[in-house]
VOPAGU-2260 file (C-alpha; in pm, 1 decimal, decimal comma):
REM VOPAGU-2260
SITE   aa  ch    i         X         Y         Z
SITE  MET   A    0   -8539,8   -3495,4    1355,2
SITE  GLU   A    1   -8470,2   -3540,3    1018,5
SITE  ASP   A    2   -8231,2   -3293,8    1002,1
SITE  ASN   A    3   -8055,7   -3462,5    1314,7
SITE  ARG   A    4   -8068,7   -3819,7    1118,2
SITE  LEU   A    5   -7892,5   -3636,5     831,2
SITE  ALA   A    6   -7650,0   -3504,5    1028,2
SITE  TRP   A    7   -7530,5   -3887,3    1122,6
SITE  ALA   A    8   -7560,6   -3996,3     833,7
SITE  LEU   A    9   -7325,3   -3723,8     735,5
SITE  VAL   A   10   -7099,6   -3842,8    1074,7
SITE  THR   A   11   -7092,5   -4168,5     987,3
SITE  ALA   A   12   -7073,2   -4167,4     577,5
SITE  ILE   A   13   -6646,6   -4048,8     729,8
SITE  ALA   A   14   -6630,8   -4413,3     770,6
SITE  PRO   A   15   -6707,7   -4533,0     440,9
SITE  VAL   A   16   -6576,2   -4314,3     229,1
SITE  ALA   A   17   -6210,8   -4330,8     406,4
SITE  TRP   A   18   -6237,8   -4706,1     416,8
SITE  GLY   A   19   -6297,1   -4695,4      46,3
SITE  SER   A   20   -5971,4   -4512,3     -15,0
SITE  THR   A   21   -5778,7   -4780,0     219,0
SITE  TYR   A   22   -5779,9   -5011,1    -120,7
SITE  PHE   A   23   -5572,6   -4786,7    -338,9
SITE  VAL   A   24   -5374,5   -4673,9     -80,7
SITE  THR   A   25   -5300,9   -5030,6      46,8
SITE  ARG   A   26   -5224,9   -5099,5    -308,9
SITE  GLN   A   27   -5026,2   -4862,1    -411,8
SITE  VAL   A   28   -4748,5   -4736,2    -138,0
SITE  LEU   A   29   -4804,8   -5059,2     167,3
SITE  PRO   A   30   -4580,5   -5318,1     153,8
SITE  PRO   A   31   -4684,6   -5608,1     -36,5
SITE  ASP   A   32   -4713,2   -5998,2     137,0
SITE  ALA   A   33   -4735,2   -5818,0     485,0
SITE  ALA   A   34   -5143,6   -5860,7     565,9
SITE  LEU   A   35   -5068,9   -5921,3     904,0
SITE  TRP   A   36   -4794,9   -5684,7    1007,2
SITE  GLY   A   37   -4978,9   -5417,5     835,0
SITE  GLY   A   38   -5312,3   -5461,6    1047,5
SITE  VAL   A   39   -5074,9   -5440,0    1341,1
SITE  ILE   A   40   -4930,8   -5131,4    1218,8
SITE  ARG   A   41   -5282,9   -4999,5    1107,7
SITE  CYS   A   42   -5453,0   -5066,2    1395,1
SITE  LEU   A   43   -5254,6   -5057,3    1720,6
SITE  PRO   A   44   -5100,8   -4660,3    1712,6
SITE  ALA   A   45   -5499,2   -4613,9    1606,1
SITE  GLY   A   46   -5600,3   -4749,6    1909,1
SITE  LEU   A   47   -5374,4   -4619,1    2168,0
SITE  LEU   A   48   -5452,3   -4270,2    2020,1
SITE  VAL   A   49   -5776,8   -4282,4    2064,1
SITE  LEU   A   50   -5740,5   -4444,6    2435,2
SITE  LEU   A   51   -5520,3   -4156,9    2555,7
SITE  LEU   A   52   -5830,0   -3924,5    2430,2
SITE  VAL   A   53   -6113,0   -4113,1    2648,0
SITE  ARG   A   54   -5896,3   -4270,4    2924,2
SITE  ARG   A   55   -6142,9   -4555,8    2983,7
SITE  VAL   A   56   -6066,5   -4917,9    2986,4
SITE  PRO   A   57   -6265,0   -5166,3    2990,5
SITE  ARG   A   58   -6490,3   -5327,2    3242,9
SITE  GLY   A   59   -6622,4   -5618,4    3333,8
SITE  SER   A   60   -6780,5   -5795,9    3090,1
SITE  TRP   A   61   -6692,1   -5528,5    2840,4
SITE  TRP   A   62   -6312,8   -5705,9    2883,7
SITE  TRP   A   63   -6391,1   -6014,8    2646,3
SITE  ARG   A   64   -6694,3   -5829,0    2463,0
SITE  SER   A   65   -6402,1   -5629,4    2335,1
SITE  LEU   A   66   -6211,2   -5892,3    2287,2
SITE  VAL   A   67   -6448,5   -6091,3    1996,9
SITE  LEU   A   68   -6574,9   -5760,6    1872,8
SITE  GLY   A   69   -6200,8   -5655,9    1816,9
SITE  THR   A   70   -6171,3   -6005,6    1577,9
SITE  LEU   A   71   -6426,2   -5915,6    1384,8
SITE  THR   A   72   -6452,3   -5553,8    1305,4
SITE  VAL   A   73   -6064,7   -5450,1    1338,0
SITE  GLY   A   74   -5813,3   -5820,2    1324,7
SITE  GLY   A   75   -5929,6   -6059,8    1096,6
SITE  LEU   A   76   -6097,6   -5735,3     892,6
SITE  ASN   A   77   -5823,1   -5538,6     831,7
SITE  VAL   A   78   -5609,7   -5872,9     759,8
SITE  LEU   A   79   -5881,3   -5947,3     496,0
SITE  VAL   A   80   -5893,2   -5633,7     333,8
SITE  TYR   A   81   -5539,2   -5603,8     318,6
SITE  ILE   A   82   -5510,6   -5938,9     146,9
SITE  VAL   A   83   -5833,0   -5803,1    -100,9
SITE  ALA   A   84   -5688,7   -5478,7    -198,0
SITE  GLN   A   85   -5332,9   -5659,6    -301,0
SITE  ARG   A   86   -5571,1   -5918,3    -489,7
SITE  LEU   A   87   -5807,1   -5677,3    -642,4
SITE  PRO   A   88   -5842,9   -5331,3    -816,7
SITE  THR   A   89   -5952,3   -5069,8    -620,7
SITE  SER   A   90   -6300,3   -5052,1    -739,1
SITE  LEU   A   91   -6427,9   -5395,5    -756,2
SITE  ALA   A   92   -6274,3   -5459,9    -371,6
SITE  SER   A   93   -6471,7   -5160,5    -241,8
SITE  THR   A   94   -6741,9   -5283,3    -459,3
SITE  LEU   A   95   -6793,7   -5669,7    -307,8
SITE  MET   A   96   -6766,6   -5469,4      65,1
SITE  SER   A   97   -7044,5   -5262,5       7,1
SITE  THR   A   98   -7263,8   -5564,1       4,2
SITE  SER   A   99   -7285,4   -5531,1     368,3
SITE  ALA   A  100   -7577,2   -5291,7     348,2
SITE  ALA   A  101   -7795,8   -5607,9     277,7
SITE  VAL   A  102   -7621,8   -5826,1     555,0
SITE  MET   A  103   -7630,2   -5523,0     791,6
SITE  LEU   A  104   -7971,5   -5475,7     746,9
SITE  LEU   A  105   -8074,7   -5858,8     814,2
SITE  LEU   A  106   -7883,0   -5886,8    1141,8
SITE  SER   A  107   -8035,2   -5584,9    1219,7
SITE  TRP   A  108   -8371,9   -5696,3    1244,3
SITE  LEU   A  109   -8250,4   -6018,9    1325,4
SITE  LEU   A  110   -8007,9   -5938,7    1684,5
SITE  LEU   A  111   -8159,1   -5565,6    1716,6
SITE  ARG   A  112   -8476,4   -5652,6    1627,9
SITE  GLN   A  113   -8482,6   -5326,9    1494,8
SITE  ARG   A  114   -8731,6   -5372,7    1119,0
SITE  PRO   A  115   -8633,9   -5257,6     868,9
SITE  ARG   A  116   -8819,8   -4976,1     678,4
SITE  LEU   A  117   -8956,6   -5053,7     309,9
SITE  PHE   A  118   -8771,6   -4710,0     157,1
SITE  ALA   A  119   -8462,3   -4876,3     395,0
SITE  VAL   A  120   -8517,6   -5198,4     214,7
SITE  LEU   A  121   -8565,8   -5061,8    -111,3
SITE  GLY   A  122   -8249,3   -4826,3     -80,1
SITE  ALA   A  123   -8021,9   -5187,2      13,7
SITE  LEU   A  124   -8133,4   -5357,6    -336,2
SITE  VAL   A  125   -8115,5   -5078,0    -542,1
SITE  GLY   A  126   -7788,2   -5005,8    -440,7
SITE  ILE   A  127   -7703,5   -5380,8    -453,9
SITE  VAL   A  128   -7818,4   -5421,8    -806,3
SITE  GLY   A  129   -7548,7   -5155,5    -856,4
SITE  VAL   A  130   -7296,5   -5329,5    -689,4
SITE  VAL   A  131   -7395,5   -5573,3    -977,5
SITE  VAL   A  132   -7372,7   -5396,7   -1229,1
SITE  MET   A  133   -7028,6   -5244,3   -1163,0
SITE  LEU   A  134   -6900,3   -5572,3   -1152,1
SITE  GLY   A  135   -7068,3   -5616,5   -1489,9
SITE  PRO   A  136   -6819,2   -5623,6   -1841,3
SITE  GLY   A  137   -6535,9   -5373,1   -1784,8
SITE  ALA   A  138   -6464,6   -5429,3   -1439,6
SITE  GLY   A  139   -6169,0   -5653,1   -1542,0
SITE  PRO   A  140   -6008,9   -5969,5   -1428,7
SITE  VAL   A  141   -6084,5   -6103,4   -1117,3
SITE  ASP   A  142   -5901,4   -6321,5    -834,2
SITE  PRO   A  143   -6081,5   -6570,7    -694,5
SITE  TRP   A  144   -5896,3   -6562,9    -346,7
SITE  GLY   A  145   -5942,6   -6194,8    -362,5
SITE  VAL   A  146   -6321,7   -6257,3    -374,0
SITE  ILE   A  147   -6340,9   -6496,6    -110,5
SITE  ALA   A  148   -6132,0   -6240,7      85,6
SITE  SER   A  149   -6367,6   -6011,3      34,3
SITE  ILE   A  150   -6651,6   -6210,6     134,0
SITE  GLY   A  151   -6532,4   -6326,7     461,7
SITE  ALA   A  152   -6406,4   -5958,5     558,3
SITE  MET   A  153   -6806,6   -5806,7     467,7
SITE  LEU   A  154   -6915,5   -6066,1     733,2
SITE  SER   A  155   -6708,3   -6032,0     978,4
SITE  SER   A  156   -6716,4   -5669,3     926,2
SITE  SER   A  157   -7088,5   -5683,3     939,3
SITE  LEU   A  158   -7158,7   -5896,7    1241,4
SITE  GLY   A  159   -6892,9   -5707,9    1450,4
SITE  PHE   A  160   -7055,5   -5354,5    1362,5
SITE  VAL   A  161   -7400,5   -5543,3    1461,6
SITE  LEU   A  162   -7279,2   -5646,1    1813,5
SITE  THR   A  163   -7142,0   -5363,3    1853,3
SITE  ALA   A  164   -7450,1   -5153,8    1855,3
SITE  LYS   A  165   -7630,5   -5434,6    2048,8
SITE  TRP   A  166   -7369,3   -5483,2    2303,7
SITE  GLY   A  167   -7310,4   -5075,5    2339,0
SITE  ALA   A  168   -7693,7   -4954,0    2343,7
SITE  ASP   A  169   -7715,8   -5229,3    2694,8
SITE  ALA   A  170   -7419,6   -5098,0    2839,3
SITE  ASP   A  171   -7444,3   -4735,8    2754,6
SITE  VAL   A  172   -7070,1   -4733,7    2633,9
SITE  PRO   A  173   -6942,9   -4422,8    2462,4
SITE  PRO   A  174   -6875,8   -4422,8    2072,8
SITE  LEU   A  175   -6516,1   -4328,2    2116,2
SITE  SER   A  176   -6425,7   -4571,0    2451,4
SITE  MET   A  177   -6583,7   -4880,9    2182,7
SITE  THR   A  178   -6325,5   -4736,4    1910,8
SITE  ALA   A  179   -5975,5   -4749,4    2106,3
SITE  TRP   A  180   -6102,6   -5111,0    2282,2
SITE  GLN   A  181   -6186,7   -5230,0    1989,2
SITE  LEU   A  182   -5882,7   -5147,6    1773,8
SITE  ILE   A  183   -5628,3   -5260,3    2068,2
SITE  ALA   A  184   -5811,4   -5595,9    2125,0
SITE  GLY   A  185   -5792,9   -5671,6    1747,2
SITE  SER   A  186   -5419,4   -5548,7    1697,6
SITE  LEU   A  187   -5325,6   -5840,4    2008,6
SITE  VAL   A  188   -5483,8   -6091,3    1800,2
SITE  VAL   A  189   -5365,1   -6036,5    1518,6
SITE  LEU   A  190   -4989,3   -5939,6    1683,3
SITE  PRO   A  191   -4843,8   -6346,5    1762,6
SITE  PHE   A  192   -4964,6   -6438,0    1471,3
SITE  ALA   A  193   -4757,2   -6167,0    1264,7
SITE  VAL   A  194   -4473,5   -6240,8    1455,5
SITE  ILE   A  195   -4506,7   -6657,7    1389,1
SITE  PHE   A  196   -4590,0   -6597,9     983,2
SITE  GLU   A  197   -4458,4   -6308,2     853,0
SITE  GLY   A  198   -4133,8   -6254,4    1102,5
SITE  ALA   A  199   -4036,9   -6086,1    1478,3
SITE  ALA   A  200   -4028,2   -5772,5    1283,4
SITE  PRO   A  201   -4206,8   -5564,4    1095,4
SITE  PRO   A  202   -4125,5   -5540,4     769,0
SITE  ALA   A  203   -3923,4   -5236,6     640,3
SITE  LEU   A  204   -4110,7   -4907,8     509,6
SITE  ASP   A  205   -3989,5   -4615,3     256,0
SITE  PRO   A  206   -4096,4   -4310,8     245,7
SITE  PRO   A  207   -4418,0   -4359,0      31,0
SITE  ALA   A  208   -4494,8   -4633,7     316,1
SITE  LEU   A  209   -4469,2   -4437,2     622,9
SITE  VAL   A  210   -4711,0   -4162,1     449,2
SITE  GLY   A  211   -4938,3   -4412,0     370,0
SITE  PHE   A  212   -4987,0   -4603,4     721,7
SITE  ALA   A  213   -4991,8   -4236,2     879,1
SITE  TYR   A  214   -5295,7   -4213,7     646,0
SITE  VAL   A  215   -5459,5   -4490,7     711,8
SITE  ILE   A  216   -5349,4   -4509,8    1109,6
SITE  LEU   A  217   -5500,4   -4154,3    1165,9
SITE  ILE   A  218   -5765,0   -4038,6     898,0
SITE  ALA   A  219   -5914,4   -4407,3     791,0
SITE  THR   A  220   -5877,0   -4578,1    1121,2
SITE  ALA   A  221   -5922,6   -4361,1    1411,5
SITE  LEU   A  222   -6165,4   -4129,9    1254,0
SITE  ALA   A  223   -6326,1   -4358,5    1019,8
SITE  TYR   A  224   -6399,6   -4639,1    1352,4
SITE  ALA   A  225   -6532,2   -4343,4    1562,5
SITE  ALA   A  226   -6757,9   -4215,9    1294,6
SITE  TRP   A  227   -6896,4   -4552,5    1201,4
SITE  PHE   A  228   -6963,5   -4649,4    1593,5
SITE  ALA   A  229   -7135,9   -4288,9    1658,6
SITE  GLY   A  230   -7353,2   -4367,9    1394,0
SITE  LEU   A  231   -7412,9   -4692,2    1551,9
SITE  SER   A  232   -7540,0   -4553,4    1859,1
SITE  ARG   A  233   -7789,9   -4319,6    1721,3
SITE  LEU   A  234   -7850,2   -4454,8    1397,1
SITE  PRO   A  235   -8065,5   -4794,5    1273,6
SITE  GLY   A  236   -7832,3   -5054,5    1151,5
SITE  ALA   A  237   -8023,9   -5072,6     826,9
SITE  VAL   A  238   -7967,2   -4736,3     762,9
SITE  VAL   A  239   -7573,8   -4753,2     895,2
SITE  GLY   A  240   -7506,6   -5019,8     660,4
SITE  ILE   A  241   -7646,0   -4828,4     321,5
SITE  VAL   A  242   -7416,7   -4522,4     443,0
SITE  GLY   A  243   -7156,9   -4775,1     394,8
SITE  LEU   A  244   -7284,1   -4836,3      52,9
SITE  LEU   A  245   -7070,7   -4532,8      23,0
SITE  ASN   A  246   -6722,0   -4709,3      14,2
SITE  PRO   A  247   -6755,0   -4818,8    -376,1
SITE  VAL   A  248   -6808,1   -4461,3    -480,2
SITE  THR   A  249   -6501,0   -4352,7    -345,1
SITE  GLY   A  250   -6317,8   -4675,6    -467,4
SITE  VAL   A  251   -6456,2   -4685,7    -776,7
SITE  VAL   A  252   -6359,2   -4230,2    -808,5
SITE  LEU   A  253   -5973,9   -4307,2    -692,8
SITE  GLY   A  254   -5947,8   -4650,8    -881,9
SITE  VAL   A  255   -5993,6   -4478,5   -1195,2
SITE  PHE   A  256   -5864,5   -4145,3   -1172,7
SITE  LEU   A  257   -5570,3   -4226,1    -984,1
SITE  ALA   A  258   -5460,1   -4624,8   -1077,9
SITE  GLY   A  259   -5638,0   -4555,1   -1440,8
SITE  GLU   A  260   -5836,2   -4916,9   -1365,2
SITE  ALA   A  261   -6141,0   -4980,7   -1634,8
SITE  PHE   A  262   -6501,1   -4699,9   -1594,0
SITE  GLY   A  263   -6765,1   -4840,7   -1892,0
SITE  PRO   A  264   -7140,4   -4787,2   -1924,0
SITE  ALA   A  265   -7219,3   -5003,2   -1670,5
SITE  GLN   A  266   -6946,5   -4904,3   -1420,3
SITE  ALA   A  267   -7170,4   -4556,9   -1426,9
SITE  ILE   A  268   -7505,0   -4644,3   -1394,3
SITE  GLY   A  269   -7370,7   -4902,7   -1134,9
SITE  LEU   A  270   -7255,4   -4615,5    -945,8
SITE  VAL   A  271   -7571,2   -4422,3   -1022,4
SITE  LEU   A  272   -7758,8   -4740,3    -851,6
SITE  VAL   A  273   -7509,6   -4675,9    -568,1
SITE  LEU   A  274   -7615,6   -4331,6    -476,6
SITE  GLY   A  275   -7991,0   -4354,5    -531,8
SITE  GLY   A  276   -8012,5   -4665,1    -313,9
SITE  VAL   A  277   -7790,7   -4422,7     -47,0
SITE  LEU   A  278   -8063,5   -4146,3     -33,2
SITE  MET   A  279   -8351,4   -4372,9     -21,5
SITE  GLY   A  280   -8217,2   -4579,6     272,5
SITE  VAL   A  281   -8123,0   -4271,6     461,1
SITE  LEU   A  282   -8396,7   -3992,1     383,7
SITE  ARG   A  283   -8785,1   -4073,7     513,0
SITE  PRO   A  284   -9093,6   -4001,8     243,3
SITE  ARG   A  285   -9256,1   -3680,2     417,7
SITE  ALA   A  286   -9573,5   -3808,7     592,4
SITE  ARG   A  287   -9913,6   -3678,8     408,4
SITE  VAL   A  288  -10038,7   -3360,4     622,0
SITE  PRO   A  289  -10444,0   -3498,2     678,0
SITE  ALA   A  290  -10686,4   -3213,8     517,3
SITE  VAL   A  291  -10879,6   -3009,9     763,6
SITE  GLU   A  292  -11288,6   -3110,0     794,7
SITE  GLY   A  293  -11415,0   -2887,9     568,0
SITE  ARG   A  294  -11116,1   -2745,2     396,9
SITE  ALA   A  295  -10927,1   -2858,6      43,6
SITE  PRO   A  296  -10573,7   -3004,1      94,5
SITE  MET   A  297  -10322,1   -2799,0     -66,4
């Protein structure tokens, strides 16, 4: 059982690692001031690609559920993330988003009746402390609008992911189907706003932007959402949220080594705390084996 739990945690980890890299890609190669079209270009092709694989459309209440979930986890989330990536350093952007671990833990308790284990709570607390430390001295200047957009993205995604787990479990909908439906629904919600506010046509893309969008469509969207929803269907929401703390690890590594962002002692300590929090939240402490009567414990 423990091996299965760890295996699914590793599958789920694909998502935060891929999403952590999105901040760097967006900031470095994607066109600025195109948050709405950027969200559509990223998510609609990914959703259609997954739909071709599953060949299953929503039925009954899943039409409106997909619209609600797509708005929370795809439409609103990716538009806000695009804004965040253009306004904040990669490491700071991904670190702020990692606070969703605590929010998902709380929402899973309230909505899914999944009472968190002590180690899950401690793991989330240690990880959040790591986030606070990483935002300390040496983190660089902070754009307040970027921070506000990051908080909005974190709250939107946390609620959407917990509702995905709740509704998916009730209806036994495969994770890949939910991936396709939410990506397409979220993109269609954003599309008219993109046309109204950013023009009837998407922005022109140079070769680096084409490569960047290819990466975020295939890896950071289609694969990442599928891995994340698979984790939500097999692991407690609190554990999935803690795995999401790997997001800032990826953001910091890419921001430091590829973008030359600041990395001092505070960021190093915070990084260690975040990784420790993930391990505490995912791994269960070994149960003590009771000693056999008349025999000394090993």
